[in-house]
LOZA-746227 format. One record per residue (C-alpha): residue number from 0; residue in three letters; x, y, z. Coordinates in Angstrom, 1 decimal. Layout:
# LOZA-746227
NUM;Ala;X;Y;Z $
...
This chain:
# LOZA-746227
0;Unk;29.1;7.5;-24.2 $
1;Unk;28.4;10.9;-25.9 $
2;Unk;25.9;13.4;-24.5 $
3;Unk;23.7;12.9;-27.5 $
4;Unk;23.4;9.2;-27.0 $
5;Unk;22.6;9.7;-23.3 $
6;Unk;19.6;11.9;-24.4 $
7;Unk;18.4;9.5;-27.1 $
8;Unk;18.3;6.4;-24.7 $
9;Unk;15.6;7.8;-22.3 $
10;Unk;13.6;9.3;-25.2 $
11;Unk;13.5;6.0;-27.0 $
12;Unk;12.6;4.1;-23.8 $
13;Unk;9.8;6.6;-23.2 $
14;Unk;8.5;6.3;-26.7 $
15;Unk;8.5;2.5;-26.5 $
16;Unk;6.7;2.6;-23.2 $
17;Unk;4.1;5.1;-24.4 $
18;Unk;3.5;2.9;-27.5 $
19;Unk;2.8;-0.1;-25.2 $
20;Unk;0.6;2.0;-23.0 $
21;Unk;-1.6;3.4;-25.8 $
22;Unk;-1.9;-0.1;-27.3 $
23;Unk;-3.3;-1.3;-24.0 $
24;Unk;-5.6;1.7;-23.7 $
25;Unk;-7.4;0.4;-26.8 $
26;Unk;-8.3;-2.8;-25.0 $
27;Unk;-11.8;-3.0;-23.4 $
28;Unk;-11.7;-4.3;-19.8 $
29;Unk;-14.2;-6.8;-18.6 $
30;Unk;-17.4;-5.5;-17.0 $
31;Unk;-18.1;-6.2;-13.4 $
32;Unk;-20.2;-9.3;-12.9 $
33;Unk;-21.1;-11.2;-9.7 $
34;Unk;-23.8;-13.7;-10.3 $
35;Unk;-22.5;-16.2;-7.7 $
36;Unk;-24.7;-16.8;-4.6 $
37;Unk;-23.4;-15.6;-1.3 $
38;Unk;-21.5;-18.3;0.7 $
39;Unk;-23.5;-20.0;3.4 $
40;Unk;-21.9;-23.5;3.6 $
41;Unk;-19.8;-24.5;6.6 $
42;Unk;-16.2;-23.6;6.3 $
43;Unk;-13.4;-25.3;8.3 $
44;Unk;-10.4;-24.7;6.0 $
45;Unk;-9.7;-22.5;3.0 $
46;Unk;-10.2;-24.4;-0.2 $
47;Unk;-10.7;-23.4;-3.9 $
48;Unk;-12.5;-25.4;-6.6 $
49;Unk;-10.2;-26.8;-9.3 $
50;Unk;-10.7;-24.1;-11.8 $
51;Unk;-10.0;-21.3;-9.3 $
52;Unk;-7.1;-23.1;-7.8 $
53;Unk;-5.5;-23.3;-11.2 $
54;Unk;-5.9;-19.6;-11.7 $
55;Unk;-4.8;-18.9;-8.1 $
56;Unk;-1.6;-21.0;-8.6 $
57;Unk;-0.7;-19.3;-11.9 $
58;Unk;-1.4;-15.8;-10.5 $
59;Unk;0.7;-16.5;-7.4 $
60;Unk;3.7;-17.8;-9.4 $
61;Unk;3.5;-14.8;-11.7 $
62;Unk;3.3;-12.3;-8.8 $
63;Unk;6.3;-13.9;-7.1 $
64;Unk;8.3;-13.6;-10.4 $
65;Unk;7.1;-10.0;-10.7 $
66;Unk;8.2;-9.3;-7.1 $
67;Unk;11.7;-10.5;-7.9 $
68;Unk;12.0;-8.8;-11.3 $
69;Unk;10.6;-5.5;-10.0 $
70;Unk;13.0;-5.5;-7.1 $
71;Unk;15.9;-6.0;-9.5 $
72;Unk;14.5;-3.6;-12.0 $
73;Unk;14.2;-0.8;-9.3 $
74;Unk;17.9;-1.1;-8.5 $
75;Unk;18.9;-1.2;-12.2 $
76;Unk;16.9;1.9;-13.0 $
77;Unk;18.5;3.9;-10.1 $
78;Unk;22.0;2.7;-11.1 $
79;Unk;21.2;3.7;-14.7 $
80;Unk;20.4;7.3;-13.6 $
81;Unk;23.8;7.4;-11.9 $
82;Unk;26.0;5.7;-14.4 $
83;Unk;24.5;7.4;-17.4 $
84;Unk;24.8;10.8;-15.8 $
85;Unk;21.1;11.7;-16.3 $
86;Unk;20.8;13.2;-12.8 $
87;Unk;24.0;15.2;-13.3 $
88;Unk;22.3;16.7;-16.4 $
89;Unk;19.2;17.4;-14.4 $
90;Unk;21.3;19.1;-11.7 $
91;Unk;23.2;21.2;-14.3 $
92;Unk;19.9;22.3;-15.8 $
93;Unk;18.6;23.3;-12.4 $
94;Unk;21.7;25.2;-11.5 $
95;Unk;21.7;27.1;-14.8 $
96;Unk;18.1;28.2;-14.1 $
97;Unk;18.7;29.6;-10.6 $
98;Unk;21.1;29.9;-7.7 $
99;Unk;18.3;29.4;-5.2 $
100;Unk;18.3;25.8;-3.8 $
101;Unk;14.5;25.7;-3.5 $
102;Unk;14.1;26.7;-7.1 $
103;Unk;16.7;24.2;-8.1 $
104;Unk;14.8;21.5;-6.2 $
105;Unk;11.6;22.5;-8.1 $
106;Unk;13.4;21.9;-11.4 $
107;Unk;15.6;18.9;-10.5 $
108;Unk;13.1;16.7;-8.6 $
109;Unk;10.2;16.8;-11.1 $
110;Unk;12.6;16.0;-13.9 $
111;Unk;14.0;13.0;-11.9 $
112;Unk;10.7;11.7;-10.6 $
113;Unk;8.8;12.0;-13.9 $
114;Unk;11.6;10.2;-15.7 $
115;Unk;11.8;7.5;-13.0 $
116;Unk;8.1;6.9;-13.1 $
117;Unk;8.1;6.7;-16.9 $
118;Unk;10.8;4.0;-16.7 $
119;Unk;8.7;2.2;-14.1 $
120;Unk;5.7;2.1;-16.3 $
121;Unk;6.3;-1.3;-17.9 $
122;Unk;5.9;-3.4;-14.7 $
123;Unk;3.0;-1.2;-13.6 $
124;Unk;1.2;-1.6;-16.9 $
125;Unk;1.8;-5.3;-16.8 $
126;Unk;0.5;-5.6;-13.2 $
127;Unk;-2.8;-3.9;-14.1 $
128;Unk;-3.0;-6.0;-17.3 $
129;Unk;-2.7;-9.0;-15.1 $
130;Unk;-5.4;-7.8;-12.7 $
131;Unk;-7.7;-7.3;-15.7 $
132;Unk;-6.9;-10.7;-17.2 $
133;Unk;-7.8;-12.5;-13.9 $
134;Unk;-10.9;-10.5;-13.4 $
135;Unk;-9.6;-8.8;-10.2 $
136;Unk;-9.9;-5.3;-11.8 $
137;Unk;-12.6;-3.7;-14.0 $
138;Unk;-10.8;-0.3;-14.2 $
139;Unk;-10.4;0.9;-17.8 $
140;Unk;-7.1;2.1;-19.1 $
141;Unk;-8.1;5.7;-19.3 $
142;Unk;-9.1;5.7;-15.6 $
143;Unk;-6.0;3.8;-14.7 $
144;Unk;-3.8;6.3;-16.6 $
145;Unk;-5.5;9.2;-14.8 $
146;Unk;-4.9;7.6;-11.4 $
147;Unk;-1.2;7.0;-12.4 $
148;Unk;-0.9;10.7;-13.4 $
149;Unk;-2.4;11.9;-10.1 $
150;Unk;-0.1;9.6;-8.2 $
151;Unk;2.9;11.0;-10.0 $
152;Unk;1.8;14.6;-9.5 $
153;Unk;1.4;13.9;-5.7 $
154;Unk;4.8;12.3;-5.6 $
155;Unk;6.4;15.2;-7.4 $
156;Unk;4.8;17.8;-5.0 $
157;Unk;5.7;15.8;-1.9 $
158;Unk;9.1;14.7;-3.3 $
159;Unk;10.2;18.2;-4.2 $
160;Unk;9.5;19.5;-0.7 $
161;Unk;11.0;16.5;1.0 $
162;Unk;14.1;16.5;-1.2 $
163;Unk;14.7;20.3;-0.7 $
164;Unk;14.4;19.8;3.1 $
165;Unk;16.7;16.8;3.1 $
166;Unk;19.5;18.6;1.2 $
167;Unk;19.1;21.7;3.4 $
168;Unk;19.8;19.5;6.4 $
169;Unk;22.6;17.6;4.7 $
170;Unk;24.4;20.8;3.7 $
171;Unk;24.0;22.4;7.2 $
172;Unk;24.7;19.3;9.3 $
173;Unk;26.7;16.7;7.4 $
174;Unk;26.9;14.4;10.5 $
175;Unk;23.4;14.7;12.0 $
176;Unk;21.2;15.4;9.0 $
177;Unk;19.6;11.9;9.3 $
178;Unk;18.4;12.7;12.9 $
179;Unk;17.0;16.1;12.0 $
180;Unk;15.3;14.7;8.9 $
181;Unk;13.8;12.0;11.1 $
182;Unk;12.5;14.7;13.6 $
183;Unk;11.0;16.6;10.7 $
184;Unk;9.4;13.4;9.3 $
185;Unk;7.3;12.9;12.5 $
186;Unk;4.9;15.8;12.1 $
187;Unk;4.9;15.3;8.3 $
188;Unk;3.8;11.6;8.7 $
189;Unk;1.2;12.6;11.3 $
190;Unk;-0.2;15.3;8.9 $
191;Unk;-0.3;12.8;6.0 $
192;Unk;-2.2;10.3;8.1 $
193;Unk;-4.6;13.0;9.2 $
194;Unk;-5.4;14.4;5.8 $
195;Unk;-5.4;11.1;3.9 $
196;Unk;-9.1;10.4;4.3 $
197;Unk;-10.3;13.9;3.4 $
198;Unk;-7.8;15.1;0.8 $
199;Unk;-5.9;12.3;-0.9 $
200;Unk;-8.3;9.3;-0.9 $
201;Unk;-11.2;11.2;-2.5 $
202;Unk;-8.9;12.0;-5.4 $
203;Unk;-8.9;8.3;-6.4 $
204;Unk;-12.3;6.9;-5.1 $
205;Unk;-15.8;8.1;-4.3 $
206;Unk;-16.9;7.9;-0.7 $
207;Unk;-20.4;8.2;0.8 $
208;Unk;-21.7;7.7;4.3 $
209;Unk;-22.8;4.1;4.6 $
210;Unk;-26.0;5.4;6.3 $
211;Unk;-27.0;6.9;3.0 $
212;Unk;-26.5;3.9;0.8 $
213;Unk;-27.3;1.0;3.3 $
214;Unk;-29.0;2.3;6.4 $
215;Unk;-30.2;-1.2;7.4 $
216;Unk;-26.6;-2.4;7.5 $
217;Unk;-25.6;0.6;9.6 $
218;Unk;-28.4;-0.2;12.1 $
219;Unk;-26.9;-3.7;12.4 $
220;Unk;-23.4;-2.2;12.8 $
221;Unk;-24.7;-0.1;15.6 $
222;Unk;-25.5;-3.2;17.5 $
223;Unk;-21.9;-4.3;17.2 $
224;Unk;-20.7;-0.9;18.3 $
225;Unk;-22.9;-0.9;21.4 $
226;Unk;-21.9;-4.5;22.2 $
227;Unk;-18.3;-3.1;22.4 $
228;Unk;-19.4;-0.2;24.6 $
229;Unk;-18.1;2.2;22.0 $
230;Unk;-19.6;5.2;20.3 $
231;Unk;-18.7;5.4;16.6 $
232;Unk;-21.0;8.0;15.0 $
233;Unk;-22.9;6.9;12.0 $
234;Unk;-21.3;9.6;10.0 $
235;Unk;-17.9;8.1;10.7 $
236;Unk;-18.8;4.9;8.8 $
237;Unk;-18.2;5.3;5.0 $
238;Unk;-18.8;3.2;1.9 $
239;Unk;-16.2;3.3;-0.9 $
240;Unk;-17.4;2.8;-4.4 $
241;Unk;-14.7;0.2;-5.1 $
242;Unk;-16.8;-1.6;-7.7 $
243;Unk;-16.0;1.1;-10.3 $
244;Unk;-12.4;-0.3;-10.3 $
245;Unk;-12.1;-3.7;-8.7 $
246;Unk;-14.0;-6.9;-7.9 $
247;Unk;-12.0;-7.5;-4.7 $
248;Unk;-13.2;-6.9;-1.2 $
249;Unk;-11.8;-4.8;1.6 $
250;Unk;-12.5;-2.5;4.6 $
251;Unk;-10.1;-0.4;6.6 $
252;Unk;-9.7;2.2;9.3 $
253;Unk;-8.0;5.4;8.4 $
254;Unk;-7.2;8.9;9.8 $
255;Unk;-7.3;10.0;13.5 $
256;Unk;-9.0;12.6;15.5 $
257;Unk;-11.5;14.6;13.4 $
258;Unk;-10.7;12.5;10.3 $
259;Unk;-10.8;9.0;11.9 $
260;Unk;-13.3;6.7;10.1 $
261;Unk;-14.2;3.2;9.2 $
262;Unk;-14.5;2.5;5.4 $
263;Unk;-16.2;-0.5;3.9 $
264;Unk;-15.9;-1.2;0.2 $
265;Unk;-19.3;-1.6;-1.6 $
266;Unk;-18.1;-4.9;-3.0 $
267;Unk;-17.8;-6.3;0.5 $
268;Unk;-21.5;-5.8;1.4 $
269;Unk;-22.6;-7.1;-2.0 $
270;Unk;-20.7;-10.4;-1.9 $
271;Unk;-21.0;-11.2;1.8 $
272;Unk;-24.0;-12.0;4.0 $
273;Unk;-24.9;-9.5;6.7 $
274;Unk;-23.2;-11.7;9.5 $
275;Unk;-20.1;-12.0;7.4 $
276;Unk;-20.0;-8.2;6.8 $
277;Unk;-20.6;-7.6;10.5 $
278;Unk;-17.4;-9.6;11.2 $
279;Unk;-15.5;-7.5;8.7 $
280;Unk;-16.7;-4.4;10.4 $
281;Unk;-15.9;-5.9;13.8 $
282;Unk;-12.3;-6.5;12.6 $
283;Unk;-12.0;-2.9;11.4 $
284;Unk;-13.5;-1.6;14.7 $
285;Unk;-10.8;-3.7;16.4 $
286;Unk;-8.2;-1.5;14.7 $
287;Unk;-10.3;1.6;15.8 $
288;Unk;-10.7;0.5;19.4 $
289;Unk;-7.2;-1.1;19.9 $
290;Unk;-5.5;2.1;18.6 $
291;Unk;-3.7;0.4;15.8 $
292;Unk;-3.4;3.6;13.8 $
293;Unk;-1.4;5.5;16.3 $
294;Unk;0.5;2.4;17.4 $
295;Unk;1.4;1.8;13.8 $
296;Unk;2.7;5.4;13.5 $
297;Unk;4.8;5.0;16.7 $
298;Unk;6.2;1.7;15.4 $
299;Unk;7.0;3.2;12.0 $
300;Unk;8.7;6.2;13.7 $
301;Unk;10.9;4.0;15.7 $
302;Unk;11.8;1.8;12.7 $
303;Unk;12.6;4.9;10.6 $
304;Unk;15.0;6.2;13.3 $
305;Unk;17.1;3.1;12.8 $
306;Unk;16.8;3.1;9.0 $
307;Unk;17.7;6.8;8.8 $
308;Unk;20.9;6.3;10.8 $
309;Unk;21.9;3.3;8.6 $
310;Unk;20.9;5.5;5.6 $
311;Unk;23.4;8.1;6.7 $
312;Unk;26.2;5.6;7.3 $
313;Unk;25.8;3.5;4.1 $
314;Unk;24.8;6.5;2.0 $
315;Unk;27.8;8.5;2.9 $
316;Unk;30.0;5.5;2.3 $
317;Unk;28.5;4.8;-1.2 $
318;Unk;28.7;8.4;-2.4 $
319;Unk;32.3;8.8;-1.1 $
320;Unk;33.3;5.7;-3.0 $
321;Unk;31.5;6.4;-6.3 $
322;Unk;31.2;10.2;-6.5 $
323;Unk;34.0;10.6;-9.0 $
324;Unk;32.7;7.9;-11.2 $
325;Unk;29.2;9.2;-11.2 $
326;Unk;30.1;12.9;-11.5 $
327;Unk;28.7;13.7;-8.1 $
328;Unk;30.3;16.5;-6.0 $
329;Unk;29.3;14.9;-2.7 $
330;Unk;26.4;13.9;-0.6 $
331;Unk;25.1;17.5;-0.6 $
332;Unk;24.8;17.5;-4.4 $
333;Unk;21.2;17.0;-5.8 $
334;Unk;22.7;14.6;-8.3 $
335;Unk;23.3;12.2;-5.4 $
336;Unk;19.6;11.7;-4.9 $
337;Unk;19.3;8.3;-6.8 $
338;Unk;22.2;7.0;-4.7 $
339;Unk;20.4;8.0;-1.5 $
340;Unk;17.2;6.5;-2.8 $
341;Unk;19.0;3.3;-3.7 $
342;Unk;20.5;2.9;-0.2 $
343;Unk;17.2;3.6;1.6 $
344;Unk;15.3;1.3;-0.8 $
345;Unk;17.7;-1.5;0.0 $
346;Unk;17.4;-0.8;3.8 $
347;Unk;13.7;-0.7;3.6 $
348;Unk;13.7;-4.0;1.6 $
349;Unk;15.6;-5.8;4.4 $
350;Unk;13.4;-4.1;7.0 $
351;Unk;10.3;-5.5;5.4 $
352;Unk;10.1;-8.7;7.6 $
353;Unk;10.0;-6.4;10.7 $
354;Unk;7.2;-4.3;9.4 $
355;Unk;5.4;-7.3;8.0 $
356;Unk;5.6;-9.1;11.4 $
357;Unk;4.2;-6.1;13.2 $
358;Unk;1.4;-5.8;10.7 $
359;Unk;0.5;-9.5;10.9 $
360;Unk;0.3;-9.2;14.7 $
361;Unk;-2.1;-6.3;14.8 $
362;Unk;-4.2;-7.9;12.0 $
363;Unk;-4.5;-11.1;14.1 $
364;Unk;-5.5;-9.0;17.1 $
365;Unk;-8.2;-7.3;15.0 $
366;Unk;-9.4;-10.8;13.9 $
367;Unk;-9.7;-11.8;17.5 $
368;Unk;-11.6;-8.6;18.3 $
369;Unk;-13.9;-9.1;15.4 $
370;Unk;-14.7;-12.6;16.5 $
371;Unk;-15.4;-11.5;20.1 $
372;Unk;-17.4;-8.4;19.4 $
373;Unk;-20.0;-10.2;17.2 $
374;Unk;-20.2;-13.2;19.6 $
375;Unk;-23.8;-13.5;20.8 $
376;Unk;-25.1;-11.0;18.3 $
377;Unk;-25.3;-13.5;15.3 $
378;Unk;-25.6;-17.2;15.2 $
379;Unk;-22.2;-19.0;15.1 $
380;Unk;-19.9;-16.1;14.9 $
381;Unk;-16.9;-18.3;14.2 $
382;Unk;-18.5;-19.6;11.0 $
383;Unk;-19.4;-16.1;9.9 $
384;Unk;-15.7;-15.1;10.3 $
385;Unk;-14.5;-18.3;8.6 $
386;Unk;-16.9;-17.8;5.7 $
387;Unk;-15.9;-14.1;5.3 $
388;Unk;-12.3;-15.2;4.9 $
389;Unk;-13.3;-17.9;2.4 $
390;Unk;-15.2;-15.3;0.3 $
391;Unk;-12.3;-12.9;0.5 $
392;Unk;-9.8;-15.5;-0.6 $
393;Unk;-12.0;-16.8;-3.5 $
394;Unk;-12.7;-13.3;-4.7 $
395;Unk;-9.0;-12.3;-4.7 $
396;Unk;-7.8;-15.7;-5.9 $
397;Unk;-5.6;-16.0;-2.8 $
398;Unk;-3.2;-18.9;-3.1 $
399;Unk;-3.9;-21.5;-0.4 $
400;Unk;-0.3;-22.8;0.0 $
401;Unk;2.0;-19.7;0.0 $
402;Unk;5.7;-20.2;0.7 $
403;Unk;6.4;-19.5;4.4 $
404;Unk;9.5;-17.5;3.6 $
405;Unk;7.5;-15.2;1.4 $
406;Unk;4.9;-14.9;4.1 $
407;Unk;7.6;-14.0;6.6 $
408;Unk;9.2;-11.5;4.3 $
409;Unk;6.3;-9.7;2.6 $
410;Unk;2.9;-10.6;4.1 $
411;Unk;1.2;-7.8;6.0 $
412;Unk;-1.7;-10.1;6.9 $
413;Unk;-1.8;-13.7;8.2 $
414;Unk;-2.5;-16.1;5.3 $
415;Unk;-6.1;-16.7;4.4 $
416;Unk;-5.6;-20.4;5.2 $
417;Unk;-4.4;-19.5;8.7 $
418;Unk;-7.2;-17.0;9.3 $
419;Unk;-9.9;-19.5;8.3 $
420;Unk;-8.5;-22.2;10.6 $
421;Unk;-8.2;-19.8;13.5 $
422;Unk;-11.7;-18.3;13.0 $
423;Unk;-13.3;-21.8;12.7 $
424;Unk;-11.8;-23.0;16.0 $
425;Unk;-11.7;-19.8;18.2 $
426;Unk;-14.1;-20.4;21.0 $
427;Unk;-12.8;-19.3;24.4 $
428;Unk;-16.4;-19.3;25.8 $
429;Unk;-16.9;-23.1;25.3 $
430;Unk;-13.4;-23.6;26.9 $
431;Unk;-14.3;-21.6;29.9 $
432;Unk;-11.7;-18.9;29.1 $
433;Unk;-12.0;-15.1;29.2 $
434;Unk;-12.1;-13.4;25.8 $
435;Unk;-9.0;-11.4;25.1 $
436;Unk;-10.5;-8.0;24.2 $
437;Unk;-14.3;-7.9;24.5 $
438;Unk;-15.3;-9.1;28.0 $
C-alpha cells in the first residue's frame, strides 16, 4: 500500500466519525423526570414489570453484543496501527523533530493516543446513544463531547509520561524492565487514588458537602456512624450532582488519608426512602471501615506483578516474531507500543475473572456490613436493603437473569437478583448467630 493511501484511510475514517458525532450532537436528549413514587412494598425477590422487563432484556442483549464487538474491535484497531505502519510514521515524525527521547515521547504518544481515541469513537458514541434511548442518561451531546475531550487529554498527559518511563526502562534493562516498571507503578497508582477525589473527579462532576444540601439526612447518617463506633466527619460525606448527567443511582468510597470520603449521588436520595438511603450509606461505610480501598490497591498491585511478567514474556515474543513485518526495530522502539498494548490488553482480558471475583467478594462484605450497621436503627433493616436493590435495579434496567458465565467473567458486583435474595433473608440475630462485622 502506498504512503498516500495510508494517510487517506485514517483521515477518511476520522471524517466519517466526526460526521456521525455532529449529527448526534443535533439531537435533543430527554429531560430528567422521576414522577414515580418511592418504593415501600415488601420485596423478597428482584422482579420487573412487563414493560421494564422487555426493555431490560433488549438492553442486556445489546450490551452483551457490544462487549463482544468492542473486544474484537479493540484488537483490530491495534493491529491496524501495526500492519498499516501508522505508528512507524508517528515514530519517524518524532525522531525527525528531536533526538531527545522525552521530546520524542511528547510527539509520538499524543499522535498515537488521539488517533486511537478517534477510531474508538463509534462504539463510545453508540453506547451513549443507547443510554439516552433507554433513559439512563440525560447528558447532552455537547457535555458528553467535553467529557470525552477531557478524558483524552488526561490519557495523553498520563500516557506520555508512562510511555516515556516504560521505554527508558526497556532500553536500559531489556530483561527486567517489567519488574522496574511494576515498582514505579506502585507510587503512581497510590498517588492517582489519592488525588482522584480532589483533582480528577471534579473535572467531570460537581460535588458539595451533603451537610449543605441535605443536613437532615446527614444527621440520620451520623446515627449509623455512631452505631458503628466510627468517626466520619460530616465534611467527609459528599453529594455528587449526578442528576445533571444520569438517572441512575450510586454511591462510593474514594481516596485515602486526607482525601478519603464517602460520596452519595443526588439521584440516590431522591429516588430512595431515608431507610433505603441509610443502607446504601452503610454499604459504602463498610468499604470505608473494612479498608477496601487499600486492600483493593494491594490486590491490584499483586495481580499487576504477574501480568507485567507475562507482558514481558509474550510482548518480547510477539515483537521478535513480527518486528520485520511491522517495520519495528525492536521492543525498545516507540513504534512497538501498539503491540505492547495489545499484549497487555489480552492479558488483562483473561485476568478479568480474577479481578471480578475479588470485587464481588468485597461488595458482598459491604452488603453484610450495611445490613448489620443499620439493624436496630430502622424498622426491618433487611427490607430496607432489599428495597434499595430493587430500586437500583429498576432504575438501571438491570437484567434479572444474567448468564452465569458473563457474571463470572465481567461482573464486579453480585447480581441484583442475588443481592435482593440475600438482603431479604439475612437475619443472624433471629438465628442466634453473631453478626459478622458489627457486633
